[in-house]
N, C-alpha and C positions, 0 to 999 in steps of 0.2 A: 327935718331939714327940707325946706321948700326948694324946688328946682335943683335938687342935688344931682350931681353927676358922679358916675363911677370911675374912679381912678384905677389903673391897672399897670403893674410893673412886673416884668419877668427878667430873670437873670440866669445865665448859664456859663459854663466854661467849655471851650472847644477842646478837642483831643489833640489839636496841633495849631500852630499859628494860622491866622486868617488867610495868609498868602499861600498856604500849602495845598497840595492836591487833595489831602485827606478831608478838608472842609470846603472844597470848591463847590460841592452841591448845595451847601447852605448859602454860600456867598452868591451863587447864581440865582437862587430863589428869593433872596431878600427884597429886591425891587418889586417883584410880583406880589409878595406878601403885603408890602406897604400899599400897593395899588389896590389889592383886594380889600384891605381894611378901609381905605378911603371910599370905596364903593359900597361898603357894608351898611346895612340898616343900623342906625343908632350910633355910628361912629361920629365923634365930635372933633377930635384932633389928636396929633401925636407930636412928641418932641423929636426933633432931628438930632444931629450930632455935629458938634463944632468941627469946622473944617471940611464937612461933606455937603455936597449940593442937596437941595431939597428943603424940607421943613427946618425951621430955626430951632436951635437947641434951647430947652427950658432950663437955662442955667449951666453951670460948669458940671460936666459929667463926672460923677464919682461912683465907686463900686462898693459893694458890701464886703465885710471882713473875710468872706470866703475866697476872695481874690488873693489874699496874702499867701505867699509860698507857691503860687501856681506857676510862676515864671512869666506870666502875662502882664502887660500894662493896660490891656483893654479886653473886653469880653462881650459876647452877644447879650444884649439887653434892650428892652424897649419900655417906653412910657407912653401911655395913651389915656384918653378920656372917652367915656361911653355914656349913652343915655340911660342904660340899665343893664342888669346882669344877664338878662336873656339875650340882648343884642350882642354882648361880648361873647357869651357862650356859643351862640350861633356862628359867629365868625371863627372863634378859636378851634372848635371841634368839627368843622365842616369845610368843604371846598379846598381852596388853595392852601390855607394855613394847616388844615388837617393833613394834607399831603406832605407838608414839611415835618409836622409832628411825627408822622409815621416813620420818617427816616432820621429823626433827631438822635437816636442812639448811635448812629454812625458818626455823627459830628461832635457830639457833646459828651463830657464825662457824666457819669451817673451822679446826680447831686446828693449831698448829705445835708442839704438845706432846703427850705421851701423854694421851689422854682418860680413861684409867682406869689403876688399879694394883691388884694383888692381892698378898697376902702372908698367911702363916700366923701365928696368934697362939695362945698357950696358952689353955686352956679358961677360966681365971679372968681373962684380960686383956681389957679393953674399950678399944680405941684411941680417942684423942681427935683433935680436928681438927688439932692441931699435928703429931702423929705422921703422920697421913695425908698432909699436905702434904709433909712431909719424904720420905716414901716415893715420892710422885709425882715430886718433883724429883730424887730419887736415880735413879729409872728413866730419866728424861729425860737425866740426865748420864752414866749408866754402863751403860744397857741392862738387859735382863732378867737376873735372877739370883734366887737363893732369897730375897734381901732385898726384892725388888720385881719383879713379873713381870706378864705379860699372858696372855690366853687363847692367843695365838699361840705363846708360849714358856713353858709352865707348869712349875712345880716343885711337888713334893709336900711334905708336912710335914717330912720328913726331910732335905730339901735337894737331892734328886736331880731331874733333869728327868723329867717324866712325860708320858704320852699321855692325852688325855681320852677317856673311855669314851663314844663317840658313841651307842652303842645305849642306854646308861643315860640320856643326855641326852634322847633321843627318848621313852623311857619316862616320865621325869619330866615332860617337856613335855606329854605326853598326860594325865597325872594332873592337872597344873596347869590344863589347858584345861577340865577338868570343873568346877573351882572358880571359873573366871573367866568363864563364859558371859555372865552379866549385865553384868560390867564391860566385856567386849569389845564387847558390843552397844551399851553406852552410849558408849564412846569413838569408835565408828565413826559416831556421829551428830554428833560435834563438828566444828567448823570447823578447818581446818588453819591 
């Protein structure tokens, strides 16, 4: 697939409503995480959420079947496009986003589903929320494949299993750190 882009979706459930004190730390960090992504090497774009300022939503937001019975009508989730898996990994597991991940167990229930899914899309394609939910549920039902995969079992744009270039991830993470200094200092002052 020439000029492929990596699509990324993650989904979780909070331990309490978004307005509650229990998840305030997550809510306070969200804008900094979006800004860190926008500054990150390899970031192409992300969907916003209908009714919220910022990026436009990529279609009507829907949620996976794991939402049923939760008591929530919305849940923390994100949808974005990246140049490659190393760029996404450098952002996800370093800097501002890593600081949030470190504290995620305080805000989110432990998932019984895959918390994220990755897949390749053609350069002209922008996935919508319905597509990403279908990919996550496919991963849960069938395991990792070129159709839907994880960082632990990644596939390349041509459909073959690949190894992540860890040295490139480190290089990209170091470059990202230079652009996130102010954001990281800010989130480290926030309550968990």
